[in-house]
C-alpha positions in Angstrom: 18.2 7.2 -13.7 15.1 6.6 -15.6 12.8 9.3 -13.8 12.1 11.4 -16.5 9.3 8.9 -17.9 6.4 11.3 -15.8 4.2 12.5 -18.7 0.5 13.2 -17.6 -0.9 10.6 -19.6 -1.9 12.5 -22.5 -0.8 9.4 -24.8 -3.8 7.4 -23.4 -1.5 5.8 -20.9 -3.1 4.8 -17.5 -2.8 7.3 -14.8 0.2 7.3 -12.6 0.1 5.6 -9.3 2.8 7.4 -6.7 3.8 5.2 -3.9 5.2 6.3 -0.8 7.1 5.0 1.9 9.6 2.0 3.0 11.1 -0.9 1.2 12.8 -3.6 3.0 13.9 -7.4 3.4 11.4 -9.9 4.3 13.1 -12.5 5.9 10.9 -15.9 5.9 11.8 -19.0 7.4 12.5 -21.6 4.6 13.0 -18.6 2.1 16.1 -16.3 1.5 15.5 -12.7 1.9 12.7 -11.4 0.0 11.6 -7.9 -1.0 9.1 -6.2 0.7 7.4 -3.4 2.8 3.9 -2.8 1.8 4.0 0.9 -0.4 6.4 -0.9 -2.6 4.2 -4.0 -2.8 1.6 -1.6 -4.0 3.7 -0.2 -6.6 4.6 -3.3 -8.2 1.1 -4.7 -7.6 -0.2 -1.7 -10.1 2.5 -2.6 -12.2 1.9 -5.9 -12.6 -1.7 -5.1 -13.3 -0.8 -3.2 -16.2 -0.9 -0.1 -14.4 1.7 3.0 -14.3 3.6 3.1 -10.7 6.9 5.1 -9.3 8.1 4.5 -6.1 9.6 7.4 -3.6 11.5 6.3 -1.2 15.0 5.8 0.3 17.2 2.7 0.5 20.7 1.9 2.2 23.4 2.1 -0.2 24.0 -1.7 0.0 23.7 -4.6 -1.5 20.0 -4.9 -0.3 19.1 -1.4 -1.4 20.6 -1.9 -5.0 18.9 -5.4 -5.1 15.4 -3.7 -4.2 16.0 -1.0 -6.7 16.4 -3.4 -9.1 13.3 -5.5 -8.3 11.1 -2.2 -8.7 12.6 -1.5 -12.2 12.3 -5.0 -13.4 8.6 -4.7 -12.5 8.0 -1.9 -14.5 7.9 0.6 -11.8 9.2 4.1 -12.2 12.3 4.8 -9.9 12.7 8.4 -10.2 11.5 8.9 -6.4 14.4 6.3 -5.2 17.6 7.7 -3.4 20.2 6.0 -1.5 22.0 6.4 1.9 25.5 5.9 2.3 25.3 6.2 5.9 22.1 3.6 6.8 21.3 0.2 5.9 18.2 -1.2 4.2 15.8 -2.2 6.8 15.3 -5.7 7.7 11.9 -7.4 9.1 12.2 -11.1 10.3 8.7 -12.4 9.6 7.7 -15.9 11.4 4.6 -17.6 9.9 1.7 -19.1 12.2 0.3 -22.4 11.4 -2.9 -20.6 10.1 -0.4 -18.5 7.6 -0.6 -15.0 9.5 2.7 -13.4 10.3 4.3 -12.0 13.2 7.4 -9.4 12.7 10.5 -8.7 14.3 12.0 -5.6 12.6 15.5 -4.4 12.3 16.1 -0.5 11.6 17.7 1.6 14.2 17.5 3.7 12.1 17.2 2.4 8.6 17.7 4.4 5.4 14.0 4.7 4.7 13.6 6.3 8.0 15.9 9.1 6.6 14.6 10.6 3.9 14.2 14.0 3.8 12.1 17.1 2.3 14.9 18.0 0.0 15.3 14.3 -1.3 11.8 14.4 -2.5 11.4 14.2 -6.5 8.1 16.7 -6.5 7.7 16.7 -10.2 7.1 12.9 -10.1 4.7 13.3 -7.1 3.0 16.3 -8.8 2.6 13.8 -11.5 0.5 11.3 -9.7 -3.2 10.4 -10.4 -3.4 9.2 -6.9 -0.7 9.5 -4.2 -0.5 6.2 -2.0 1.3 5.7 1.4 0.8 4.0 4.8 2.0 5.1 8.4 5.0 3.4 9.2 6.7 6.5 7.5 5.4 9.0 10.3 7.2 7.0 13.2 10.2 9.4 13.2 11.8 12.1 11.8 13.2 13.4 9.1 10.9 11.1 7.0 7.7 12.3 8.8 8.6 15.5 7.5 9.3 14.4 4.4 5.9 12.2 4.1 3.7 15.4 5.0 5.5 17.5 2.4 4.8 14.8 -0.5 1.0 14.4 0.6 1.0 18.4 0.2 2.8 18.5 -2.8 0.3 15.5 -4.3 -2.3 17.2 -3.3 -1.6 20.6 -5.1 -1.2 18.5 -8.0 -4.8 17.1 -8.1 -4.3 13.6 -6.8 -6.2 11.7 -4.9 -5.0 10.8 -1.3 -4.9 6.5 -0.7 -4.0 5.5 2.9 -3.5 2.4 4.3 -2.1 2.5 7.6 -0.8 -0.9 7.5 -0.1 -1.2 11.4 2.8 -2.8 12.6 2.8 -1.9 16.6 6.5 -3.6 16.7 7.3 -0.3 14.9 5.9 2.4 17.4 7.1 3.6 21.0 3.6 2.4 22.1 0.0 1.7 21.0 -1.1 5.1 22.2 1.3 6.9 19.5 0.4 4.6 16.9 -3.1 5.4 17.1 -2.5 9.3 17.6 0.0 9.5 14.5 -2.2 6.8 12.2 -5.1 9.3 13.1 -3.3 12.7 12.7 -3.4 12.3 9.1 -6.8 10.5 8.8 -8.9 13.5 7.7 -6.8 14.3 4.5 -7.5 11.1 2.8 -9.8 10.5 -0.1 -9.2 6.6 -0.2 -8.6 4.5 3.4 -8.2 1.0 3.3 -8.1 -0.8 6.8 -8.3 -4.2 7.9 -10.4 -5.6 10.2 -7.7 -5.8 13.1 -7.0 -2.1 12.1 -10.4 -1.0 12.6 -10.4 -2.8 15.8 -7.2 -1.1 17.2 -8.3 2.3 15.9 -12.1 2.0 16.9 -11.1 -0.2 20.2 -14.4 -1.7 19.3 -14.2 -5.6 18.6 -16.8 -5.6 15.9 -17.0 -4.7 11.9 -20.5 -3.7 12.1 -21.1 -0.7 10.0 -21.8 1.9 12.9 -18.1 0.8 13.9 -16.3 1.5 10.6 -18.6 4.7 9.9 -17.2 6.1 13.0 -13.9 6.6 11.1 -15.6 8.5 8.0 -14.4 11.6 7.6 -16.6 14.4 5.5 -13.8 14.9 2.8 -13.5 10.7 2.3 -14.6 9.4 -1.0 -14.1 5.9 -0.3 -13.5 3.7 3.1 -12.8 0.0 2.3 -12.6 -2.7 5.3 -10.6 -5.6 4.5 -12.2 -8.9 6.0 -9.8 -11.4 5.2 -11.2 -14.6 3.4 -14.6 -12.9 3.9 -14.0 -10.1 1.7 -14.5 -6.7 2.3 -16.8 -4.2 2.9 -17.1 -0.4 1.6 -18.8 2.6 2.4 -18.8 6.0 0.4 -21.0 9.1 0.6 -23.8 7.6 -1.0 -23.9 4.0 -0.8 -22.6 1.2 1.4 -22.1 -2.7 0.8 -19.9 -5.9 1.1 -18.6 -7.9 -1.5 -17.5 -11.6 -0.6 -14.5 -13.2 -0.6 -12.7 -16.0 -2.8 -12.4 -19.2 -1.1 -8.7 -20.3 -1.7 -6.0 -22.7 0.1 -4.5 -20.1 2.2 -0.2 -20.7 2.9 1.2 -17.0 3.4 -1.1 -13.7 3.8 1.9 -11.6 3.1 0.7 -8.9 0.8 -2.7 -9.5 0.2 -3.7 -6.5 1.7 -1.2 -4.7 -0.7 -2.3 -6.5 -3.7 -6.0 -5.7 -2.7 -5.6 -2.0 -2.7 -3.4 -2.2 -5.4 -5.9 -3.5 -7.7 -8.4 -0.9 -6.4 -5.9 2.2 -7.2 -5.0 0.6 -10.0 -8.5 0.9 -11.6 -9.5 4.3 -10.1 -6.7 5.8 -11.1 -8.2 5.5 -14.8 -11.7 6.0 -14.0 -12.3 8.0 -10.9 -16.1 8.0 -11.6 -15.9 4.1 -9.7 -15.9 6.1 -7.0 -19.8 7.5 -7.7 -21.2 4.1 -9.3 -21.7 1.2 -7.2 -21.8 -1.2 -10.0 -18.6 0.0 -11.3 -17.2 0.0 -7.6 -18.4 -3.9 -6.8 -16.8 -5.2 -9.9 -13.4 -3.1 -9.0 -13.9 -4.8 -5.6 -14.7 -8.4 -6.9 -11.5 -8.3 -8.7 -9.6 -6.6 -5.9 -10.8 -9.9 -3.7 -9.3 -12.0 -6.3 -6.0 -10.6 -6.3 -5.7 -10.6 -2.4 -7.0 -14.1 -2.3 -3.9 -15.2 -5.2 -1.5 -13.7 -3.2 -2.0 -15.5 -0.2 -1.5 -18.9 -1.7 2.2 -18.4 -2.6 4.9 -17.6 0.0 6.5 -13.9 0.0 4.5 -11.2 -1.3 6.1 -9.5 -4.2 6.8 -13.2 -5.9 2.6 -13.8 -5.2 1.2 -10.4 -6.7 -0.9 -11.5 -9.2 -1.6 -10.5 -13.5 -4.7 -9.6 -14.7 -5.0 -13.3 -16.2 -4.6 -15.0 -13.0 -7.1 -12.8 -11.3 -9.7 -13.2 -14.1 -9.1 -17.0 -14.1 -9.7 -17.3 -10.4 -13.1 -15.2 -11.2 -13.7 -17.6 -13.9 -13.3 -20.7 -11.5 
């Protein structure tokens, strides 16, 4: 496997974003099976925007699994962190679209290959080479994947990476809402960058509000950047020194799948190359305006990966 291309960026390359977690097949009505899974979407988003990305996760040694690995490679994602399970299937998700383009999910994973990733299967050299290590919470639901996730975070941190966390709440996958909240929060204080949606903010705080005081109840002392996405209304940002909001970009929404992944992928792509963005409000606002454009474009097409934008597409919508 082509997993050896992990130099430290000394040749003037972009900082590597390593994304950890699940990749699966989304079945959307009227569309045949489409590749998905938030961490994989983020890796492809980074790569499509001209950054360097790698994916760490486990797929089934089946048609679907090999198709997904090929899709990552075709999109320029380093595949040295992928392994295959001969005894378990690639996860499937059936997505129904409501009239407003929002989604409902039904999952088939009992257990799926992504849940069976072990610590011993982690490509530690790849993880150590990350400038940003990005992950969600679905990989915390069951062992052995949970232990592999925690170990990967530890190794990335030792290697000097920033830790980026998008909980990506999928309640249907958790035994209960209480367990979801508990596990999502169990790794909260280790992240440098956290992105939550307005819906996740309400779930985690128990308050039906996106006011600053509610968002800031999720702040922790080691955090560098807290982002709250507000759908078509844009996003709010909080750092140690400043806070504010950046308005969204109006588009005709068809399918919101992957919009949050395009948004955070765009943010970590920029920060991997320029960490000073976290201390420079003007620079951060520019990054978030671009990220809002990336999220907006993704909602104008069906599916996640086919809809993820290029730099040219994002710049075009900003000009318009």
